VOLORO-397421 format. One line per field, with one value per residue (C-alpha): residue number from 1; residue in three letters; x, y, z. Coordinates in nm, 3 decimals, always signed. Layout:
<sites>
lomi	(NUM; ...)
drennu	(ALA; ...)
u	(X; ...)
v	(Y; ...)
w	(Z; ...)
</sites>
This chain:
<sites>
lomi	(1; 2; 3; 4; 5; 6; 7; 8; 9; 10; 11; 12; 13; 14; 15; 16; 17; 18; 19; 20; 21; 22; 23; 24; 25; 26; 27; 28; 29; 30; 31; 32; 33; 34; 35; 36; 37; 38; 39; 40; 41; 42; 43; 44; 45; 46; 47; 48; 49; 50; 51; 52; 53; 54; 55; 56; 57; 58; 59; 60; 61; 62; 63; 64; 65; 66; 67; 68; 69; 70; 71; 72; 73; 74; 75; 76; 77; 78; 79; 80; 81; 82; 83; 84; 85; 86; 87; 88; 89; 90; 91; 92; 93; 94; 95; 96; 97; 98; 99; 100; 101; 102; 103; 104; 105; 106; 107; 108; 109; 110; 111; 112; 113; 114; 115; 116; 117; 118; 119; 120; 121; 122; 123; 124; 125; 126; 127; 128; 129; 130; 131; 132; 133; 134; 135; 136; 137; 138; 139; 140; 141; 142; 143; 144; 145; 146; 147; 148; 149; 150; 151; 152; 153; 154; 155; 156; 157; 158; 159; 160; 161; 162; 163; 164; 165; 166; 167; 168; 169; 170; 171; 172; 173; 174; 175; 176; 177; 178; 179; 180; 181; 182; 183; 184; 185; 186; 187; 188; 189; 190; 191; 192; 193; 194; 195; 196; 197; 198; 199; 200; 201)
drennu	(UNK; UNK; UNK; UNK; UNK; UNK; UNK; UNK; UNK; UNK; UNK; UNK; UNK; UNK; UNK; UNK; UNK; UNK; UNK; UNK; UNK; UNK; UNK; UNK; UNK; UNK; UNK; UNK; UNK; UNK; UNK; UNK; UNK; UNK; UNK; UNK; UNK; UNK; UNK; UNK; UNK; UNK; UNK; UNK; UNK; UNK; UNK; UNK; UNK; UNK; UNK; UNK; UNK; UNK; UNK; UNK; UNK; UNK; UNK; UNK; UNK; UNK; UNK; UNK; UNK; UNK; UNK; UNK; UNK; UNK; UNK; UNK; UNK; UNK; UNK; UNK; UNK; UNK; UNK; UNK; UNK; UNK; UNK; UNK; UNK; UNK; UNK; UNK; UNK; UNK; UNK; UNK; UNK; UNK; UNK; UNK; UNK; UNK; UNK; UNK; UNK; UNK; UNK; UNK; UNK; UNK; UNK; UNK; UNK; UNK; UNK; UNK; UNK; UNK; UNK; UNK; UNK; UNK; UNK; UNK; UNK; UNK; UNK; UNK; UNK; UNK; UNK; UNK; UNK; UNK; UNK; UNK; UNK; UNK; UNK; UNK; UNK; UNK; UNK; UNK; UNK; UNK; UNK; UNK; UNK; UNK; UNK; UNK; UNK; UNK; UNK; UNK; UNK; UNK; UNK; UNK; UNK; UNK; UNK; UNK; UNK; UNK; UNK; UNK; UNK; UNK; UNK; UNK; UNK; UNK; UNK; UNK; UNK; UNK; UNK; UNK; UNK; UNK; UNK; UNK; UNK; UNK; UNK; UNK; UNK; UNK; UNK; UNK; UNK; UNK; UNK; UNK; UNK; UNK; UNK; UNK; UNK; UNK; UNK; UNK; UNK)
u	(-0.336; -0.660; -0.750; -1.000; -0.873; -1.127; -1.097; -1.311; -1.092; -1.233; -1.598; -1.578; -1.612; -1.396; -1.350; -1.166; -1.224; -0.974; -0.939; -0.629; -0.677; -1.017; -1.038; -1.384; -1.355; -1.662; -1.664; -1.953; -1.918; -1.970; -2.063; -1.871; -2.109; -2.243; -1.939; -2.067; -2.398; -2.288; -1.936; -2.038; -2.299; -2.057; -1.795; -2.062; -2.108; -1.782; -1.683; -2.015; -1.931; -1.569; -1.656; -1.397; -1.524; -1.352; -1.200; -1.006; -0.803; -0.487; -0.471; -0.689; -0.608; -0.718; -0.624; -0.479; -0.448; -0.446; -0.804; -1.141; -1.085; -1.388; -1.386; -1.026; -1.140; -1.387; -1.183; -0.930; -1.199; -1.328; -1.015; -0.860; -1.247; -1.171; -0.809; -0.860; -1.198; -1.021; -0.649; -0.567; -0.261; -0.350; -0.203; -0.218; -0.208; -0.171; -0.396; -0.123; -0.041; -0.390; -0.274; +0.089; -0.028; -0.310; -0.117; +0.211; +0.249; +0.396; +0.795; +0.735; +0.404; +0.325; +0.025; -0.250; -0.524; -0.775; -0.702; -0.975; -0.934; -0.697; -0.453; -0.335; -0.152; +0.112; +0.345; +0.603; +0.672; +0.937; +0.794; +0.627; +0.840; +0.741; +0.924; +0.802; +0.471; +0.334; +0.100; +0.099; -0.075; -0.182; +0.111; +0.362; +0.204; +0.196; +0.612; +0.655; +0.460; +0.711; +0.996; +0.852; +0.608; +0.267; -0.005; -0.240; -0.545; -0.897; -1.067; -0.922; -0.876; -0.746; -0.600; -0.332; -0.430; -0.522; -0.821; -0.670; -0.870; -0.793; -0.986; -0.768; -0.494; -0.629; -0.617; -0.272; -0.117; -0.274; -0.148; +0.186; +0.234; +0.079; +0.413; +0.390; +0.109; +0.164; -0.004; -0.347; -0.267; +0.002; -0.235; -0.232; -0.428; -0.165; -0.277; -0.034; -0.204; -0.506; -0.838; -1.059; -1.257; -0.856; -0.768; -1.040; -0.982)
v	(+0.330; +0.228; +0.308; +0.404; +0.645; +0.743; +0.991; +0.937; +1.116; +1.467; +1.608; +1.570; +1.267; +1.243; +0.970; +0.946; +0.671; +0.646; +0.462; +0.509; +0.922; +0.943; +1.091; +1.096; +1.311; +1.357; +1.557; +1.547; +1.785; +1.803; +1.458; +1.319; +1.127; +0.971; +0.843; +0.464; +0.517; +0.727; +0.574; +0.283; +0.464; +0.771; +0.479; +0.322; +0.648; +0.781; +0.453; +0.401; +0.774; +0.654; +0.320; +0.203; -0.190; -0.219; -0.530; -0.352; -0.181; -0.215; -0.081; +0.076; +0.365; +0.527; +0.820; +0.665; +0.939; +1.155; +1.248; +1.104; +0.787; +0.649; +0.820; +0.666; +0.295; +0.289; +0.392; +0.127; -0.108; -0.064; -0.073; -0.398; -0.587; -0.433; -0.564; -0.915; -0.965; -0.886; -0.955; -0.658; -0.391; -0.131; +0.236; +0.492; +0.780; +1.049; +1.345; +1.569; +1.424; +1.550; +1.868; +1.877; +1.766; +1.973; +2.272; +2.260; +2.620; +2.658; +2.526; +2.524; +2.400; +2.347; +2.091; +2.106; +1.864; +1.991; +1.804; +2.001; +2.230; +2.459; +2.257; +2.053; +1.763; +1.923; +1.832; +2.053; +1.964; +2.075; +2.017; +1.681; +1.547; +1.496; +1.539; +1.382; +1.470; +1.613; +1.753; +2.084; +2.393; +2.690; +2.926; +2.632; +2.649; +3.057; +2.992; +2.754; +2.995; +3.222; +3.045; +3.103; +2.783; +2.858; +2.660; +2.456; +2.315; +2.135; +2.440; +2.789; +2.693; +3.007; +3.366; +3.272; +2.929; +2.866; +2.647; +2.330; +2.086; +1.792; +1.616; +1.706; +1.623; +1.257; +1.259; +1.334; +1.212; +0.827; +0.855; +0.979; +0.726; +0.428; +0.254; +0.235; +0.036; -0.304; -0.563; -0.491; -0.645; -0.385; -0.132; +0.064; +0.378; +0.691; +0.802; +1.065; +1.068; +0.901; +0.927; +1.151; +0.838; +0.666; +1.015; +1.013; +0.757)
w	(-1.396; -1.226; -0.871; -0.620; -0.346; -0.058; +0.230; +0.585; +0.833; +0.857; +0.819; +0.432; +0.262; -0.017; -0.321; -0.650; -0.923; -1.144; -1.515; -1.694; -1.762; -1.664; -1.288; -1.108; -0.797; -0.532; -0.220; +0.002; +0.256; +0.641; +0.687; +0.963; +1.157; +0.801; +0.650; +0.689; +0.571; +0.223; +0.158; -0.040; -0.221; -0.327; -0.427; -0.674; -0.794; -0.890; -1.045; -1.250; -1.364; -1.463; -1.605; -1.328; -1.234; -0.863; -1.018; -1.261; -0.997; -0.965; -0.587; -0.333; -0.120; +0.181; +0.406; +0.700; +0.939; +1.137; +1.219; +1.287; +1.529; +1.400; +1.033; +1.004; +1.080; +0.817; +0.570; +0.663; +0.698; +0.381; +0.185; +0.337; +0.286; -0.090; -0.066; +0.038; -0.159; -0.466; -0.424; -0.482; -0.270; -0.056; -0.033; +0.277; +0.185; +0.525; +0.550; +0.553; +0.193; +0.083; +0.179; +0.062; -0.313; -0.324; -0.431; -0.583; -0.607; -0.245; -0.177; +0.204; +0.369; +0.731; +0.675; +0.908; +1.078; +1.324; +1.676; +1.849; +2.151; +1.970; +1.886; +1.523; +1.414; +1.170; +0.946; +0.752; +0.351; +0.154; -0.210; -0.160; +0.097; +0.466; +0.768; +1.133; +1.207; +1.565; +1.806; +1.797; +1.989; +1.788; +1.929; +1.788; +1.485; +1.426; +1.540; +1.272; +1.049; +1.132; +0.972; +0.631; +0.598; +0.444; +0.646; +0.479; +0.634; +0.489; +0.660; +0.784; +1.092; +1.217; +1.059; +0.815; +0.723; +0.335; +0.292; +0.057; -0.176; +0.020; -0.269; -0.556; -0.295; -0.240; -0.653; -0.683; -0.391; -0.467; -0.818; -0.747; -0.448; -0.693; -0.618; -0.275; -0.252; -0.038; +0.097; +0.251; +0.596; +0.667; +0.610; +0.986; +1.104; +1.192; +1.510; +1.692; +2.046; +2.208; +2.136; +2.375; +2.536; +2.656; +2.774; +2.984; +3.167)
</sites>
């Protein structure tokens, strides 16, 4: 299996290049405002180390949300461009998937993405089976934690949240869900609420 997967949905930039059994995982922390500047250089570096030519990819994957509105658009536009140019399918991975697949030890996980202003996007997982995600306050998240869920996020958002390796999770999720790759024209962003600009109107 050969593929390229990218995550530009949060502050970190994650890129995974896989050729057969060789996987190269790159993570650049705290580059939220520079994804568009750094992405293709990181892709080229990861693919070069993996010995992967883009034309050899069976599919291209990206994190379709939730997260940064601009970051999500960058990832989707990049993957759609590659897929359409090379006539390859696209795989949409959620930011929640990256967290759920990062650590396989906990059966019941509540995967969290920072939504700002003390709120989170949250999705329950039993193993790697997801429930419907929601927009939650910190108090609502704590109530769900009391039901026995382990709280995981890319960073420790507040007390009781475990930081997960989302780059490793991206690799595992893309590999596990490869069969779901489909026509790139169907690739859409996962937004759980309006952007800040839209809410201010």
